[in-house]
C-alpha positions as CSV (number, residue, x, y, z in Angstrom):
1,M,90.6,70.5,70.3
2,A,89.9,72.6,67.3
3,I,90.5,76.6,67.0
4,N,87.6,78.2,66.9
5,V,88.2,80.6,63.9
6,P,90.1,78.6,60.9
7,F,92.0,81.0,59.0
8,T,94.7,80.8,56.5
9,V,96.8,83.1,55.6
10,G,95.7,85.1,52.4
11,Q,92.0,84.7,53.1
12,V,89.7,87.9,54.2
13,L,88.5,87.2,57.7
14,T,84.6,87.0,57.0
15,A,82.5,88.3,59.8
16,S,81.7,84.7,61.0
17,Q,85.0,84.0,61.7
18,Q,85.1,87.6,63.3
19,N,82.0,86.8,65.7
20,S,83.5,83.4,66.9
21,L,87.1,85.5,68.4
22,P,86.5,86.8,72.3
23,F,84.3,90.3,72.8
24,G,86.9,90.5,75.6
25,V,86.2,92.2,78.8
26,A,82.3,93.4,79.5
27,G,82.7,94.5,83.0
28,V,85.4,95.8,85.4
29,Q,85.1,96.6,89.4
30,T,87.8,97.6,91.7
31,L,87.9,98.1,95.6
32,T,90.5,99.6,97.9
33,T,87.9,99.5,101.0
34,A,87.4,96.2,103.0
35,F,83.5,94.7,103.1
36,A,82.7,93.2,106.6
37,T,80.1,91.1,107.5
38,T,76.9,91.9,109.8
39,A,74.8,89.6,111.9
40,T,73.8,86.8,111.2
41,H,76.9,86.2,109.9
42,T,77.1,82.6,108.7
43,T,74.6,84.0,106.0
44,F,75.6,84.9,102.6
45,Q,75.7,88.8,102.3
46,D,76.6,90.7,99.3
47,N,80.2,92.4,99.3
48,G,80.1,95.3,97.5
49,M,81.3,93.9,93.7
50,T,78.9,93.7,91.9
51,L,78.8,94.0,87.8
52,T,76.1,94.5,85.6
53,I,76.9,93.5,81.6
54,T,74.6,92.9,78.4
55,E,75.0,89.2,77.2
56,V,74.6,87.5,74.2
57,S,72.6,84.3,74.3
58,G,75.3,81.1,73.2
59,R,78.3,83.1,74.4
60,R,81.1,81.8,77.4
61,Y,82.0,84.3,79.9
62,L,84.6,83.9,81.9
63,I,84.4,85.5,85.2
64,T,86.8,86.3,87.7
65,A,86.8,87.4,91.5
66,R,90.3,88.7,93.5
67,V,89.4,88.3,96.8
68,N,90.8,88.6,100.6
69,P,89.4,86.0,103.1
70,Y,90.0,87.8,106.8
71,P,88.7,86.5,109.5
72,S,87.8,89.4,111.7
73,G,86.3,88.2,114.0
74,G,88.3,85.3,114.8
75,L,89.6,82.6,113.5
76,Q,86.9,80.2,111.5
77,G,86.0,79.4,108.2
78,I,84.7,81.5,105.5
79,K,82.5,80.7,102.1
80,M,82.4,83.0,99.9
81,Q,80.2,82.6,95.8
82,I,79.7,84.1,92.8
83,V,75.9,84.6,92.1
84,R,74.0,85.5,88.8
85,G,70.7,87.5,89.9
86,S,69.9,85.3,92.9
87,T,71.2,81.6,91.4
88,A,74.8,80.9,92.9
89,L,77.2,79.5,90.3
90,A,80.4,78.7,92.1
91,R,81.4,78.3,95.9
92,S,84.5,78.7,97.4
93,D,85.3,77.6,101.3
94,F,88.0,78.3,103.1
95,S,89.1,76.3,106.3
96,P,90.7,77.8,108.9
97,N,93.8,75.8,108.9
98,V,94.8,78.2,106.0
99,L,93.3,81.7,107.3
100,D,95.1,83.8,110.0
101,T,93.9,86.5,112.5
102,G,96.6,88.8,111.5
103,I,96.0,88.5,107.7
104,S,94.4,88.2,104.6
105,F,94.5,85.4,102.3
106,P,94.5,86.6,98.4
107,T,92.7,84.5,96.3
108,V,91.5,84.3,93.0
109,I,87.8,82.5,92.3
110,T,86.8,81.6,88.6
111,Y,84.2,80.2,87.0
112,V,83.0,80.2,83.3
113,Y,79.5,80.7,82.3
114,T,77.4,80.0,79.3
115,S,74.7,82.6,78.6
116,V,71.4,81.0,77.7
117,A,69.6,84.4,77.0
118,S,70.4,87.8,75.4
119,G,69.9,90.7,77.5
120,S,70.9,92.3,81.2
121,A,72.4,90.0,83.5
122,T,74.0,91.1,86.9
123,Y,76.6,89.2,89.3
124,K,77.6,89.6,92.2
125,M,79.7,88.5,95.4
126,Q,78.6,87.4,98.5
127,I,80.9,86.2,101.6
128,G,79.6,84.7,104.9
129,A,80.9,83.1,107.6
130,L,81.1,79.4,107.5
131,T,80.3,77.9,110.8
132,A,81.0,80.7,114.0
133,N,78.5,83.4,113.9
134,T,81.2,86.2,113.8
135,E,82.3,88.8,111.4
136,V,84.1,87.7,108.5
137,Q,86.0,90.1,106.1
138,D,86.9,91.0,102.9
139,F,89.7,92.9,103.5
140,A,91.0,95.5,100.9
141,S,93.2,98.1,100.3
142,A,95.7,100.2,98.0
143,T,97.5,97.2,98.1
144,Y,95.2,94.7,98.3
145,P,92.1,95.4,96.0
146,R,89.1,93.5,95.4
147,Q,88.7,92.9,92.0
148,F,85.6,91.6,90.1
149,F,85.6,91.1,86.1
150,I,83.7,89.1,83.2
151,E,85.3,88.6,79.8
152,D,83.3,87.5,77.1
153,I,85.6,84.7,75.3
154,G,84.0,83.3,72.7
155,P,80.6,81.2,71.6
156,S,79.6,77.9,73.1
């Protein structure tokens, strides 16, 4: 894989080369409060993690969510997804085989998205029960925060 900014020692960094570098963090959110679903629990619900950023067409964005699925209503599967506007980008399903009613299951969900238009875009995390219609949580505390961040990682 070739580097996106060819540069040799002694050269002057050009504007074109500078624009090929990652721009860094576009948005970040940290929450220390849990979110619990309400009926109907099997429907995806916004879990409170929302970021609105100003995108640039043709740039790649790394979307990262640190979540803590917890089957508070009884052992069952949990589904979580990253959405842009109303479009689902990435989904993760957590089997009851890896979950426990006594603890949460800290994990990270990531997705790389290439913007097709410049302008404002809103990203959200959503959660729902996989099959049983009982409460599930995205647990959080000072020790187990929920985090959501978006980074500009460079041009496509």
